[in-house]
C-alpha positions, 0 to 999 in steps of 0.5 A: 478489440472490445469487451465481450463479457464481464463476470464476478465472483466471491473469493477469499483474501489472505485473511480468509475474508471474502473479496471480489474477483472479476473476469473480463472476456475479450477475443484475446482471452479472459483477464482476471483481477482480485481486489485487496482490502484494508484492515485499518482503513482511513475515514477518507477512503472510497467505500467498500461495499459489504453485505453486512448480513451476520448469517454469512461470513459475519457480515463481510460477504460481498454478494451485494457488490457482485450483484452490482457488477452483474447489473452494470456489466451490459453497459461495458459490453462492446467498449474497447479495453484500451480506453481505460479512462473512458471505461473508468469514467463510465464506472464512476458515473454509473455509481453516481456517488462521491465515495462510490458507495452505490456500486462499491469501490471494491466492485469498481476496482475489480473491473478497472484492474481487469480492463487494464490487463485486457488493454495490455493484452490487446496492445500486445505489451507486457502489463508494466509497459502498458501501464507506463504508456497510459500513465505518461511515464517516460522511463522504466524504474525498478522500485526499492522495497520498504520491507516490513519486518516487525509490527506493533500498535493495532497490528500486535497485542502487548507490543510497541506503539509504532505500528510498522517497522520496515527496512530499506535495503540499498543495493545496485538493483531491485533483485539484490535489495530483495535478497538483502532484506530477506536475509535480515528478515531471516536473522530477526526470526533467528534472534527472536527464536533464541530469546524464546519470543514468538515467531508467528507472523501477522497478516502482512508476514511480519513478526510481532514486536516483543518490546514495549519500547520502540527503540529496542525494536530498532536495536534488534533490527540493527543487530540483525543487519550486523548478524547478516554480515551487512554494513549499517550503511546498507540499510535505513529504516521506515516506520508507519505510525498510524497516528490516527489510532494514537490520537486522543481528540479530547486531550488533543494528544498522541497517547503512547500507551506501551511507553506510558507517554503522551505528546502534543504536536511539538513533543511528537515532532521532537520525538521523531527527530530524536529517532531519526538521528539515532537510527537513520530513519528515512521515512515516517508514514502517517505521523499525525492524525489524518485531519491534523493538517497543522501538524502535518504542515509544521512537520514538513516545514521543519523536517521535510528535507531530511525525511520522507513524510508519507501520507496514507490515511491522510491522503487516501490516494484521493486527488482532492486531498493530494492537491490540498496537501501540495498547496499547503506543503503538508507532506512530501510523499504519497502512499498509493493504494489503488483500492483507496480510490477505486479505479486505475484512472484515478490512481494514475491521476493521484500519481501524476499530481504527486510526481509533478509536485516532486514527491516520492511515490510508494505503491502499497499493498493492503493487509487483506491481499490476494496472490494477484501481483498487479500492483508490482506491474503498476509500480514499475509502470508508473516509475514508483520510487518505492513499494510496500508489499509487507514481509518476504513471507506469505504467498500474497506478499511474495507474489508481488516480490516475485513479479518484481524479480521477473520484471527486472530480469525481463528488462535486463535481458530485453 
């Protein structure tokens, strides 16, 4: 019941950029973990170690992180993989920095995930049930997908200002929710083709919004729901504003360049309220700049009973920022990205804080993903309310949806 070997290699993520793959060897076998990576990252995320040598992969190589793993591997030999917290704390101490910039959060996370998988095997438990056990969660719950369909903002050129348009399907189980969301995705593609718009997909499998006005995107989605023969009540909407990318620090305003408008805090709150009423938006992610604590607090106070106000860049899955947000009542939902913080134990700490505060929890992918489906098991294990895996397209996205389908079948037949 001990780690016998640690090995790392450089592989490619879904964007063709290098990332880390780690293998942990125990008597039970080899347990492999692939590390995701973000494209637009918040300033409070743990540090991702890259080579920054232009001769290889335009500086995006991860050989430095691989070397760092090899250098600390001997310090993990003999440890019990079932002791997730102890191993993660050792990793953090070996790094010795606040932002994990010495070894790199990407290097630490690869080890941490692989250890978690090994711990599940050593415990003779399915991965999601093992995560349930170590997280302290009392009940298995299948999450609802926030399914990405259309993108704008920095994710698409000459497009709408909102970065992500997602649909939230309602159904009796997760399997049916995935089916409903996927059928609406088909309908959107068909409608774009009919109008001679591009149906090429981006990093996360979504179509680029062909409209400058945000409201036209919601109208397209509403029509697609009707075209798919679903009722309007079968879906609600979620958006990721990525407002930090819209904020002009000098003007202290949020610039909507596509719509040729700008908003101060109150104007933006009124705009969100207008969209929420008209299109049944249930969730707004990163609605304000990541350090604009006053606006986050004001919005939550005014609108928190009607909306999920989701912190992504704002919280960065960082327990310290989550504690402050809970104290100041600055949002009511956590977007949990394990690579923002760098270890499974710290991710579980973030989850526990959010759950105790009564927040909703959304486990999320990154734009640079792999076919590793770990976060699907993680979401089920901690009893997350929602998952954000992107569109039902591209293998690195569907691998997560497919794992949810398998888990639900397993739970149903158990």
